[in-house]
C-alpha positions in Angstrom: -74.1 169.9 124.0 -76.9 172.4 123.1 -79.1 171.3 126.1 -80.2 174.5 127.6 -83.0 176.2 129.6 -85.7 177.9 127.6 -85.1 181.3 129.2 -82.8 182.7 126.5 -84.6 181.3 123.5 -87.9 182.6 124.8 -86.5 186.1 125.4 -84.9 186.1 122.0 -88.3 185.1 120.5 -89.9 188.0 122.5 -87.4 190.5 121.1 -87.6 189.0 117.6 -91.4 188.8 117.5 -91.6 185.1 116.8 -92.5 182.0 118.8 -90.6 178.8 119.8 -92.5 175.6 119.2 -93.0 173.2 122.2 -93.6 169.7 120.9 -94.8 167.0 123.3 -92.9 163.8 123.5 -94.9 160.6 123.3 -92.2 157.9 122.5 -88.7 157.5 121.1 -89.8 158.3 117.6 -91.1 161.7 118.7 -87.7 162.6 120.2 -86.0 161.8 116.9 -88.7 163.6 114.9 -88.6 166.9 116.7 -84.8 167.0 117.1 -84.3 166.3 113.4 -86.9 168.9 112.5 -85.3 171.6 114.6 -81.8 170.8 113.2 -83.1 170.9 109.6 -84.8 174.2 110.2 -82.0 175.6 112.4 -84.7 176.4 114.9 -84.6 176.3 118.7 -87.0 173.8 120.1 -88.7 172.8 123.4 -89.5 169.2 124.0 -92.4 168.8 126.4 -93.1 166.0 128.8 -96.5 165.5 130.5 -96.9 163.5 133.7 -98.5 160.6 131.7 -95.5 160.5 129.2 -93.1 160.5 132.1 -94.7 157.4 133.5 -94.9 155.7 130.1 -91.3 156.4 129.2 -89.7 155.3 132.5 -89.6 158.5 134.6 -87.9 161.9 134.3 -84.3 160.6 134.7 -84.8 158.1 131.9 -86.1 160.8 129.6 -83.2 163.2 130.4 -80.7 160.4 129.7 -82.5 159.5 126.4 -82.9 163.0 125.1 -79.4 164.1 125.9 -78.0 160.9 124.3 -80.0 161.6 121.2 -78.8 165.2 121.0 -75.2 163.9 121.1 -75.8 160.9 118.7 -77.7 163.0 116.1 -75.1 165.8 116.4 -77.8 168.4 117.1 -76.4 171.9 117.1 -79.5 174.0 117.8 -80.7 174.9 121.3 -82.9 172.2 122.9 -84.9 172.6 126.2 -86.5 169.7 127.9 -89.6 171.0 129.6 -92.1 169.6 132.0 -95.7 170.2 130.7 -98.4 170.9 133.2 -96.4 169.5 136.1 -97.9 169.1 139.5 -95.8 170.4 142.5 -94.4 166.9 143.1 -93.7 166.2 139.4 -91.8 169.5 139.0 -89.6 168.8 142.0 -88.9 165.3 140.6 -88.0 166.7 137.2 -85.7 169.4 138.6 -83.8 166.8 140.5 -83.7 164.5 137.5 -82.0 167.1 135.3 -84.7 168.8 133.2 -83.6 172.2 131.8 -87.1 173.8 132.0 -90.3 173.1 134.0 -93.9 174.3 134.0 -95.6 174.3 137.4 -99.4 174.2 136.8 -101.0 175.4 140.0 -104.0 176.9 138.2 -106.4 174.6 140.1 -105.2 175.9 143.4 -106.3 179.1 145.1 -104.2 181.9 143.7 -102.2 182.5 146.9 -101.3 178.9 147.2 -100.3 178.8 143.6 -98.1 181.8 144.2 -96.6 180.3 147.4 -95.6 177.1 145.6 -94.4 179.0 142.6 -92.1 181.1 144.7 -90.4 178.0 146.2 -90.0 176.3 142.8 -88.6 179.5 141.4 -85.9 179.5 144.0 -84.9 176.0 143.0 -84.9 176.9 139.3 -82.7 180.0 139.9 -80.2 177.9 141.8 -79.9 175.4 138.9 -80.3 177.6 135.9 -83.7 176.1 135.0 -86.4 178.1 133.2 -89.9 178.3 134.8 -93.3 178.5 133.2 -96.5 178.9 135.3 -100.2 179.0 134.7 -103.2 180.9 136.0 -106.7 180.2 134.7 -107.6 176.8 133.3 -106.8 175.8 129.7 -109.8 174.0 128.1 -110.0 170.6 126.6 -108.3 167.4 128.0 -104.8 166.9 129.4 -103.8 163.4 130.6 -107.4 162.4 131.0 -108.4 165.6 133.0 -111.1 167.5 131.1 -111.7 171.2 131.6 -114.2 173.5 129.9 -111.7 176.3 130.2 -111.9 179.7 131.6 -110.2 183.1 130.8 -107.3 184.1 133.0 -107.8 187.0 135.3 -105.3 189.7 134.4 -104.8 190.7 138.0 -103.8 187.1 138.9 -101.5 187.1 135.9 -99.9 190.3 137.3 -99.3 188.7 140.7 -97.7 185.7 139.1 -95.5 187.8 136.8 -94.2 189.9 139.7 -92.5 186.8 141.1 -90.0 186.9 138.2 -91.0 183.7 136.4 -89.7 183.3 132.8 -93.0 182.7 131.0 -96.7 182.7 131.8 -99.5 180.4 130.4 -102.9 182.1 130.6 -106.2 180.9 129.2 -107.5 183.1 126.3 -110.0 180.6 124.9 -107.5 178.0 123.8 -108.0 174.4 124.5 -106.1 171.1 124.5 -107.0 168.5 122.0 -109.2 168.9 119.0 -111.2 172.1 118.6 -114.9 171.9 118.3 -116.6 173.3 115.2 -118.3 176.0 117.2 -115.1 177.2 118.9 -115.4 181.0 119.1 -111.7 181.6 118.7 -109.0 183.3 120.8 -109.9 186.3 123.0 -107.3 188.9 121.9 -108.9 191.5 124.1 -108.0 189.4 127.1 -104.5 188.8 125.7 -104.0 192.5 125.4 -105.1 193.1 129.0 -102.8 190.3 130.3 -99.8 191.8 128.4 -100.5 195.2 130.0 -101.0 193.8 133.5 -97.8 191.7 133.3 -95.6 194.4 131.9 -94.9 192.3 128.7 -93.9 188.9 130.2 -93.4 186.3 127.5 -96.7 184.4 127.1 -97.4 180.8 126.3 -100.2 179.6 124.1 -101.3 176.0 125.0 -103.4 174.0 122.6 -101.6 175.3 119.5 -102.9 172.5 117.3 -105.6 173.5 114.8 -105.7 177.2 115.7 -106.1 179.1 112.4 -102.9 180.6 111.0 -104.2 184.2 111.2 -104.9 183.8 114.9 -101.5 182.3 115.5 -99.7 185.2 113.8 -101.8 187.7 115.7 -101.1 186.1 119.0 -97.4 186.1 118.3 -97.5 189.8 117.3 -99.2 190.5 120.7 -96.5 188.8 122.8 -97.0 185.0 122.6 -93.4 183.6 122.5 -94.0 179.8 123.0 -96.7 177.7 121.4 -97.5 174.1 122.4 -98.3 171.6 119.8 -99.2 167.9 120.4 -102.6 166.8 118.9 -101.7 167.6 115.3 -98.5 165.6 115.6 -100.2 162.7 117.2 -102.9 162.6 114.5 -100.3 162.8 111.7 -98.3 160.0 113.3 -101.3 157.7 113.6 -102.6 158.4 110.1 -99.2 157.6 108.6 -99.0 154.3 110.5 -102.6 153.4 109.6 -101.9 154.0 105.9 -98.7 151.8 106.1 -100.8 148.9 107.5 -103.8 149.4 105.1 -101.4 149.4 102.2 -100.1 146.0 103.4 -96.5 147.3 103.6 -96.1 145.4 107.0 -96.6 142.2 105.1 -93.7 142.8 102.7 -90.2 141.6 103.6 -89.5 142.8 107.2 -92.1 145.5 107.1 -93.5 144.0 110.3 -90.6 145.2 112.4 -91.6 148.0 114.9 -88.9 150.3 113.3 -90.4 149.9 109.9 -93.9 150.2 111.1 -93.4 153.4 113.0 -91.0 155.1 110.5 -93.9 156.7 108.6 -95.3 158.2 111.8 -91.9 159.6 112.7 -91.6 161.3 109.3 -95.2 162.6 109.4 -94.8 164.2 112.9 -91.5 165.6 111.8 -93.1 167.4 108.9 -95.9 168.8 111.1 -93.1 170.2 113.4 -91.3 171.8 110.4 -94.6 173.4 109.3 -95.2 174.8 112.7 -91.6 176.2 113.0 -92.2 177.9 109.7 -95.5 179.3 110.9 -94.1 180.5 114.2 -91.2 182.2 112.6 -88.4 180.4 114.4 -86.6 179.0 111.3 -82.9 180.1 111.2 -83.2 181.6 114.7 -80.9 179.1 116.4 
């Protein structure tokens, strides 16, 4: 079964100058959508799980069992990593014990020394179990699971301290935000990205809030060392719009169009297409 940590796929992306897409799970349809997109594009893929999603979908063990079963049932052949997104210390420990293949510990709200201390302990567990580890310094703007942040730019010196621990990838704020981007968004700070790359000796970098960032900025970020890009909002919007159109067209009133499977099928297909478009943009097609 191609259920793997993200370490090798991220390092391959670094060497090949492309990025692997991280797509957040929200329900069973999203699992199908992103696995099918990855298989069709022959692209590695990272399935992300936030704390809110874990609670909604029955906990980390349930998600591991569901995802691995779908990989087997759909005969997925490309590398798939199941990744905790913005996990608290407790959430990460739970996910590690539950069988996740990759985790992100987000200690960015903690004092840097406490963030490093907790990261060091988690890294030891990950190394024992062959799990990849992403960490964060500096807040990412926008909203994540109801927690709103205005955002701040990561300190390259703090990034260097985190990278020295030997983590697999680093998320650092460079002006990116979660959710929808405001019209007056000034864009990514590539000067800070360059400083972070130099300070961390080229550690694979993660760009959160990958929805709605202009194509030219995405390509430039990848060329400067971003190897993993998180996408959620665009997929959610596409899913909701497709379901809305299904209902507005009255298709739920025809035959058995009222069944949940029929109702949600357009959303599944719409979010799958967004994932395919992102894989093409990120350059991960045929890299599995």
